[in-house]
Structures are given as C-alpha cells and as structure tokens.
C-alpha positions as CSV (number, residue, x, y, z in Angstrom):
1,X,17.5,11.1,-10.7
2,X,15.5,8.0,-11.5
3,X,16.0,4.6,-9.9
4,X,15.4,1.5,-12.1
5,X,13.0,-1.0,-10.6
6,X,14.3,-3.7,-13.0
7,X,15.3,-6.7,-10.8
8,X,14.2,-5.0,-7.5
9,X,12.2,-7.1,-5.1
10,X,8.9,-5.3,-4.2
11,X,6.3,-6.6,-1.9
12,X,2.7,-5.4,-2.3
13,X,0.0,-6.0,0.3
14,X,-3.7,-5.9,-0.5
15,X,-2.8,-7.0,-4.1
16,X,-6.0,-9.0,-4.7
17,X,-7.8,-6.1,-6.2
18,X,-8.0,-2.3,-6.8
19,X,-4.9,-0.3,-6.2
20,X,-2.8,-3.3,-5.1
21,X,-3.6,-5.2,-8.3
22,X,-3.0,-2.3,-10.6
23,X,0.4,-1.6,-8.8
24,X,1.5,-5.2,-9.3
25,X,0.8,-5.0,-13.0
26,X,2.6,-1.6,-13.2
27,X,5.6,-2.8,-11.4
28,X,5.6,-5.9,-13.5
29,X,5.9,-3.7,-16.6
30,X,8.9,-2.1,-14.9
31,X,10.4,-5.6,-14.6
32,X,10.5,-5.6,-10.8
33,X,10.4,-8.9,-9.0
34,X,7.0,-8.8,-7.4
35,X,5.6,-10.5,-4.3
36,X,1.9,-10.1,-4.1
37,X,0.1,-10.6,-0.8
38,X,-3.7,-10.8,-0.1
39,X,-6.5,-12.9,1.3
40,X,-8.1,-14.0,-2.0
41,X,-6.1,-17.0,-3.2
42,X,-8.0,-17.2,-6.5
43,X,-7.5,-13.5,-7.3
44,X,-3.9,-13.7,-6.5
45,X,-3.4,-16.7,-8.7
46,X,-5.0,-14.9,-11.6
47,X,-2.9,-11.8,-11.0
48,X,0.2,-13.9,-10.8
49,X,-0.4,-15.2,-14.3
50,X,-1.0,-11.7,-15.6
51,X,2.2,-10.3,-14.1
52,X,4.2,-13.2,-15.3
53,X,2.9,-12.6,-18.9
54,X,4.5,-9.2,-18.7
55,X,7.9,-10.9,-18.4
56,X,8.3,-10.2,-14.7
57,X,9.2,-12.6,-11.9
58,X,6.3,-12.9,-9.4
59,X,5.3,-15.0,-6.4
60,X,1.9,-15.0,-4.6
61,X,1.4,-15.4,-0.8
62,X,-2.1,-15.7,0.7
63,X,-2.6,-14.6,4.2
64,X,-4.5,-12.2,6.5
65,X,-2.5,-9.3,8.0
66,X,-4.3,-9.8,11.3
67,X,-2.4,-13.1,11.6
68,X,1.0,-11.7,12.6
69,X,2.7,-15.1,12.7
70,X,1.6,-15.6,9.1
71,X,3.1,-12.2,8.2
72,X,6.5,-13.4,9.7
73,X,6.2,-16.6,7.7
74,X,5.5,-14.7,4.5
75,X,8.5,-12.5,5.0
76,X,10.7,-15.6,5.4
77,X,9.2,-17.2,2.3
78,X,9.8,-14.0,0.2
79,X,13.4,-14.0,1.3
80,X,13.8,-17.6,0.2
81,X,11.9,-17.2,-3.1
82,X,13.1,-13.8,-4.3
83,X,15.9,-12.6,-2.1
84,X,16.2,-9.5,0.1
85,X,13.3,-7.0,-0.3
86,X,14.0,-3.6,-1.8
87,X,10.6,-2.0,-1.3
88,X,7.4,-2.7,0.7
89,X,4.1,-1.2,-0.5
90,X,1.7,-1.2,2.4
91,X,-1.6,-1.0,0.5
92,X,-3.9,-3.4,2.3
93,X,-6.8,-1.8,4.2
94,X,-10.4,-2.2,5.2
95,X,-13.0,0.5,5.7
96,X,-16.3,0.9,7.4
97,X,-18.4,4.0,7.0
98,X,-21.3,5.2,9.1
99,X,-22.4,7.6,11.8
100,X,-20.3,7.4,14.9
101,X,-23.1,5.8,17.0
102,X,-23.8,3.2,14.2
103,X,-20.2,1.8,14.2
104,X,-19.6,-0.8,16.9
105,X,-16.4,-1.5,18.7
106,X,-15.9,-4.6,16.5
107,X,-16.0,-2.3,13.4
108,X,-13.3,-0.2,15.0
109,X,-11.3,-3.2,16.0
110,X,-11.2,-4.7,12.5
111,X,-10.0,-1.5,11.0
112,X,-7.3,-1.0,13.6
113,X,-6.1,-4.6,13.3
114,X,-5.7,-4.4,9.5
115,X,-4.9,-0.7,8.8
116,X,-2.6,-0.2,11.7
117,X,-1.5,-3.3,13.6
118,X,-1.3,-5.5,10.5
119,X,0.8,-2.9,8.7
120,X,3.1,-2.6,11.7
121,X,3.6,-6.4,11.8
122,X,4.4,-6.8,8.1
123,X,6.7,-3.8,8.2
124,X,8.5,-5.2,11.3
125,X,8.9,-8.4,9.4
126,X,10.7,-6.8,6.5
127,X,12.5,-3.8,8.0
128,X,15.4,-5.6,9.7
129,X,16.7,-6.9,6.4
130,X,16.5,-3.3,4.9
131,X,18.4,-2.0,7.9
132,X,21.1,-4.7,7.6
133,X,21.6,-3.7,3.9
134,X,21.5,0.0,4.6
135,X,18.8,0.7,2.0
136,X,15.1,0.1,1.3
137,X,11.8,1.9,0.7
138,X,8.6,1.6,2.7
139,X,5.7,3.2,0.9
140,X,2.5,3.4,2.9
141,X,-0.8,4.0,1.1
142,X,-2.9,6.2,3.4
143,X,-5.8,8.4,2.2
144,X,-7.0,11.9,2.1
145,X,-9.1,10.7,5.0
146,X,-5.8,10.6,7.0
147,X,-5.4,14.3,6.4
148,X,-8.9,15.7,6.4
149,X,-11.7,13.7,8.0
150,X,-15.3,13.8,6.8
151,X,-18.6,12.9,8.4
152,X,-19.3,9.1,8.8
153,X,-15.6,8.3,8.4
154,X,-14.5,8.6,12.1
155,X,-13.1,5.0,12.5
156,X,-11.5,4.8,9.0
157,X,-10.0,8.3,9.3
158,X,-8.7,7.5,12.8
159,X,-6.7,4.6,11.4
160,X,-5.4,6.7,8.5
161,X,-4.4,9.6,10.8
162,X,-2.5,7.0,12.8
163,X,-0.7,5.8,9.7
164,X,0.4,9.4,8.9
165,X,1.9,9.8,12.4
166,X,3.5,6.3,12.3
167,X,5.1,7.1,8.9
168,X,6.5,10.5,9.9
169,X,8.1,9.1,13.0
170,X,9.5,6.0,11.2
171,X,10.9,8.2,8.5
172,X,12.9,10.2,11.1
173,X,14.0,7.0,12.8
174,X,15.3,5.0,9.9
175,X,16.0,7.7,7.3
176,X,19.5,8.2,8.6
177,X,20.1,4.5,8.1
178,X,19.3,4.6,4.4
179,X,15.6,3.7,4.5
180,X,13.1,5.8,2.7
181,X,9.6,6.1,4.1
182,X,6.9,7.6,1.9
183,X,3.1,8.2,2.2
184,X,0.6,8.4,-0.6
185,X,-2.8,9.9,0.1
186,X,-5.2,9.2,-2.7
187,X,-8.7,10.7,-2.9
188,X,-11.7,8.8,-4.4
189,X,-10.6,5.8,-6.5
190,X,-12.9,3.8,-8.7
191,X,-12.7,0.5,-6.9
192,X,-15.2,-1.7,-4.9
193,X,-13.4,-0.9,-1.7
194,X,-15.2,-2.9,0.9
195,X,-18.3,-3.0,-1.3
196,X,-19.0,0.7,-1.0
197,X,-19.1,2.1,-4.5
198,X,-21.8,4.5,-3.6
199,X,-19.2,6.8,-2.0
200,X,-17.4,7.2,-5.3
201,X,-17.6,10.5,-7.2
202,X,-18.1,10.8,-10.9
203,X,-14.5,12.0,-11.2
204,X,-13.0,9.2,-9.1
205,X,-9.5,8.2,-10.2
206,X,-8.7,4.9,-11.8
207,X,-6.6,2.4,-9.8
208,X,-4.0,2.5,-12.6
209,X,-3.5,6.2,-12.0
210,X,-2.7,5.6,-8.4
211,X,-0.4,2.8,-9.4
212,X,1.5,5.2,-11.7
213,X,2.0,7.5,-8.7
214,X,3.4,4.6,-6.7
215,X,5.8,3.7,-9.4
216,X,7.0,7.3,-9.7
217,X,7.6,7.5,-5.9
218,X,9.6,4.3,-5.9
219,X,11.6,5.4,-8.9
220,X,12.6,8.7,-7.3
221,X,16.2,8.5,-6.1
222,X,19.4,10.4,-5.6
223,X,19.3,13.2,-3.1
224,X,15.5,13.6,-3.7
225,X,13.0,11.9,-1.6
226,X,9.2,11.9,-1.9
227,X,7.9,12.2,1.6
228,X,4.2,12.7,1.1
229,X,2.0,12.9,-2.0
230,X,-1.7,14.0,-2.1
231,X,-3.3,12.5,-5.2
232,X,-6.7,13.9,-6.0
233,X,-9.4,13.4,-8.7
234,X,-9.5,16.2,-11.3
235,X,-13.1,17.2,-11.6
236,X,-15.1,17.8,-14.7
237,X,-15.0,21.6,-14.1
238,X,-11.2,21.4,-13.8
239,X,-11.1,21.4,-10.1
240,X,-9.2,18.9,-7.8
241,X,-11.5,17.4,-5.2
242,X,-11.5,14.7,-2.6
C-alpha cells in the first residue's frame, strides 16, 4: 500500500546540498509541503525557489543543529508556517576521515554534536506533536559506515553506529504509538560531503538515487514498514559495493 505525500508536511535537515537538496526536490515533485533546514542561507534560498517552481509549498529555515535552542525555535516556526509535521528526514551530518591518532578530540566532538546530539535535539523538538496525533515518520539517514566500519573512519563510523542503535530503540519505543522510525544506509554517493570527493568510487551513486529511496520509504504504508534499507552502488562489473 502506498501513502500519498501530497499535502504532507516533511522536514529535511541538511538540505543545503547533496542528498538533502535532492530529497527536497523529489518530495516537491510529490507535492509534499517541504521545510528545508540547513546552515547555508544562500543555498537554501536557491533551493526554495526551485522547489516552489515544482508547484510545491516550501519554507526555508537556517540554523546549526548544534544550537539546540535554535532547533526548538525552528520546530515552532514550522508548526506556525506549515502545520503539524508528518515526517522528519534527519539527513544532516558532518564527517572527518583520518587515522585514529590524526583525529583530535575536537574532530570527534563536532561529529558527535551534529550527527548524534543535533539529531536528538531536532527529533525531540518534533516528536511530541507526532505522538499527540498518533502518527508520523522519522527517517534517519545513516551510512554503510554505521554497519561496517573501515580504516580511517573511526569517528564518523562511531556516530553512525550510535544512530543505528538510537533508531532501533526509538522504533520499539514509539512504534506502538503510531510513529514509524526508519533508517537508510547509503554507500558512496557523488557529493562533496565535507570536501572529501577523493573517497568516492567510480560507481558512486547520485544524490537523486538516494532521494528516490527516501521517497519510497516515506510512501510505504499500510501494514508494511521499512525498518532498514542498505543502498549500495552497483559497480561496473555488476557487483554491489560500499
């Protein structure tokens, strides 16, 4: 059974670029009412115009997820501007790669503050309304690095492993109250994620392909629930790889 996103209010974090940007455009095509969050005001303004050109209602909200008070303010603004939120796509993340001894405590702190604590704060800001209505969908964008760590990814993988545990626990807690919690774990994606394009493989996926998967997950309804999805690049030899 498919759920129409037409008229649904969907919040997307990390919408300034990459997967978040592509998701905003894809959900705009589905005529969702989109709230785009990010740190780059100019990029958000440009994206807002593109989504509106698709005939969708859209609002932009600039802020840093490390500012938890700002996250609470944004949640209130979204409620005033668009109404109760139907879905939250937690996509914002930062990454730092390097040998364990090369990454300082501040590198770890930044990733934990955005990838884990920032996600917690924005989710806590929107979840009460979902619980009050008895429905909603929280979709967390993790990574294959949250399932299988690789060398030089210790800090980033640690935050994504944390997200997997958080999502599994939250799903069991709020699922009986009508709230769906899903996790998407993409492999290599063709973006300038934290200015590190050198890690990308020749077969890296396009952000639009990940956005397609997010839309599919949000549109799955009825008795079916998409708990976790592993989305991997399909290599030139026909093999799926990280």
